Each structure stands twice: as C-alpha cells, then as structure tokens.
C-alpha positions in Angstrom: -68.3 -39.9 9.2 -70.0 -36.5 8.5 -69.6 -36.9 4.7 -71.3 -40.3 4.9 -74.2 -38.8 6.8 -74.5 -36.1 4.1 -74.6 -38.7 1.3 -77.0 -40.6 3.3 -79.3 -37.8 4.1 -79.0 -36.4 0.5 -80.0 -39.6 -1.0 -82.8 -40.5 1.3 -84.4 -37.0 0.6 -83.7 -37.0 -3.0 -85.0 -40.4 -3.8 -88.1 -39.9 -1.5 -89.0 -36.7 -3.1 -88.5 -38.1 -6.7 -90.7 -41.1 -5.9 -93.4 -38.7 -4.3 -93.3 -36.5 -7.6 -93.3 -39.6 -9.9 -95.9 -41.8 -8.2 -98.5 -39.6 -6.2 -98.2 -36.3 -8.6 -97.9 -38.5 -11.7 -94.9 -36.4 -13.0 -92.7 -37.3 -15.7 -90.0 -39.7 -14.5 -86.9 -37.5 -15.7 -88.5 -34.5 -14.1 -89.0 -36.2 -10.9 -85.3 -37.3 -10.9 -84.3 -33.8 -11.5 -86.3 -32.4 -8.8 -85.1 -35.1 -6.4 -81.5 -34.5 -7.3 -81.9 -30.7 -7.0 -83.2 -30.8 -3.6 -81.2 -34.0 -2.4 -77.7 -32.6 -3.5 -77.9 -29.4 -1.5 -79.0 -31.3 1.6 -76.2 -33.7 1.3 -73.8 -30.9 0.8 -74.9 -28.9 3.9 -75.2 -32.1 6.1 -71.8 -33.5 4.9 -69.9 -30.0 5.6 -71.4 -29.5 9.1 -69.0 -29.6 12.0 -69.3 -32.4 14.6 -67.6 -33.5 17.9 -64.5 -34.8 15.9 -63.9 -31.5 14.4 -64.2 -29.8 17.8 -61.7 -32.4 19.4 -59.3 -31.7 16.4 -59.5 -28.1 17.1 -58.7 -28.6 20.7 -55.9 -30.8 19.9 -54.4 -28.2 17.5 -54.7 -25.5 20.0 -53.0 -27.5 22.8 -50.2 -28.5 20.4 -49.4 -24.9 19.1 -51.2 -22.3 21.0 -50.0 -19.6 18.7 -51.5 -21.0 15.7 -55.2 -20.5 14.4 -57.7 -23.4 14.8 -57.5 -26.0 12.0 -61.1 -25.4 10.9 -60.8 -21.6 10.9 -60.1 -21.2 7.2 -60.7 -17.4 7.2 -58.0 -16.9 9.7 -55.6 -19.2 7.7 -56.3 -17.3 4.6 -55.7 -13.9 6.2 -52.4 -15.1 7.7 -51.4 -16.4 4.2 -52.4 -13.1 2.6 -50.1 -11.3 5.1 -46.9 -13.4 4.2 -44.2 -11.5 2.6 -43.1 -12.2 -0.9 -39.7 -12.9 -2.1 -37.1 -10.1 -1.8 -36.2 -8.7 -5.1 -32.6 -7.5 -5.9 -32.8 -3.8 -6.8 -30.0 -4.2 -9.3 -31.5 -7.1 -11.2 -33.4 -6.3 -14.4 -36.9 -7.5 -14.8 -38.1 -10.2 -16.9 -39.9 -8.0 -19.4 -36.6 -5.9 -20.0 -34.7 -9.2 -20.5 -37.3 -10.3 -23.1 -37.0 -6.9 -24.8 -33.1 -7.3 -25.0 -33.6 -10.8 -26.9 -32.3 -12.8 -23.8 -34.3 -16.1 -23.7 -36.5 -16.7 -20.6 -34.8 -18.9 -18.0 -31.1 -17.9 -18.8 -28.9 -15.5 -16.8 -27.9 -12.4 -18.6 -24.2 -11.9 -19.0 -24.1 -8.8 -16.8 -25.8 -10.7 -13.9 -23.7 -13.7 -14.2 -20.5 -11.6 -14.3 -21.6 -9.8 -11.0 -22.1 -13.3 -9.3 -18.7 -14.6 -10.6 -20.3 -17.2 -12.9 -19.6 -17.8 -16.6 -22.5 -16.8 -18.9 -24.1 -19.7 -20.8 
C-alpha cells in the first residue's frame, strides 16, 4: 500500500510541477518533463519506502514469534548478524586451489593424494 502511495505522490507532484514549468513559466516541454521527473521521482521513492502501521505490526508479530531474532525491518542488525556468521571449516591437510592449478590439476577434480586419503579412487 505504501508503494502505491509513493507512486501516486511522485506522479502528482512531478506532473504538477512539469505543467507549471511548461504553462506558466513558458519552459520548453522536454525541460519541464525533466524537472518534473527530477522532483517527482525522489518524492515517490521517499514516500514509497516510509514505514507505516503494517510494518510496525509485522515487526511486532516477528518479535512475538521469535523473541531472540531482530526485527524484520531492522536491516542493519540483520547485516551485522550475517557478517558475524563463521565461514566453512577448511581442512588443514587439503591443498589450496591455487596450488592445484599450479600442479596442472583441472579445477573441480579431486587430486589423487586427497582421493586416496578419503578411500575413493581418483578420476
């Protein structure tokens, strides 16, 4: 619903300003359209991304369903949590991909030394 309000507000302001510039200020039609779009688009984006009662209700439902998780609209907290997630555990005995490429082993295949360690036959 908020996006519709943003589109509507941006369109009304942009068209109104373009008509004002074209008709009352006797501006060139293309320049009037550019001015109207230049003002209407940011207004539409700001109004369209504003939080409303629906977002607040969604955050409250999120908190009651999972109190240990951050609010759904708190993107910064979600990004911080994602940045703190550990990466994959690397096997200390495994060689790096650059070493495999230097040794002439095609990317995506398992070297014979690693395959023999795992009990599998090399390709």
